[in-house]
C-alpha angles and dihedrals in degrees: 000000000000090000090053092049090053090047090052092050088051089052095244106169112259124215126209118210109237109255093240089058093041092056090056099039097056089065089069093077091054090051090050090050092051092048091049091048092049092049091048090059088060101036130356091198091057091045090053091053091047090051086075084099079093104082094197094097092052097044104034111018099038097027091229092303094140140099116296099259092059093045092046091051093049093046091047090054091048092050093049089048090060089069103029126039122243097348094161094046094047101043113016113026111112091188090057089049091052092048091048095057096076090057086077086068097051117137099199134041099227096180114080124226134181128218087249092058108113095005115078097343117063100163097117091044089055093044097048103104094197092046093234091143113082116224088249089062104254121124121236097219092193090063098036114109091197094237086149094219089130090053091052088055092042092059098036109102090194095054110027106083096216090050091047089056091048093048093048090050092052090049089055090051100253138080114268112239092222097214113172092243089058095055107110121236114246121200114231117204 
């Protein structure tokens, strides 16, 4: 993630995975998790070797002092991450997949949404860097990293289009009707 932040500051072009691809790619980490779990039932030693799908050991612990396949894999992930944010976390990380499973059992929806979210407003969906917000406005909690950027927008009456309409109406001395056609368009960079 640090490499991507530096790349953004250096104005390296960033690419967003199309949502149709994104919806299919995030399943890979769950498949990896299931494979590792299945292998661990047979042999923990083999599962530990297979867990090298996590490049942390190669890059951080061993400072790339490994055989070429491990180094190539780690460098490839780092290079891809220059152009696309959190590729490993979003599509390959079995630990992230394991930690996401309990979100299916959540009792509360902590992240707020409005009826305008997704239709006509798609600001949060466009701003979500991990693409956890579906174009229709609902949040895929299993993919959400809880960065809370969408909540910052949700409560910002200078950024959230429905709140902008409401604020403008109060300034004029009446309640804004909040019809979808009155929601201002906000440019997302």
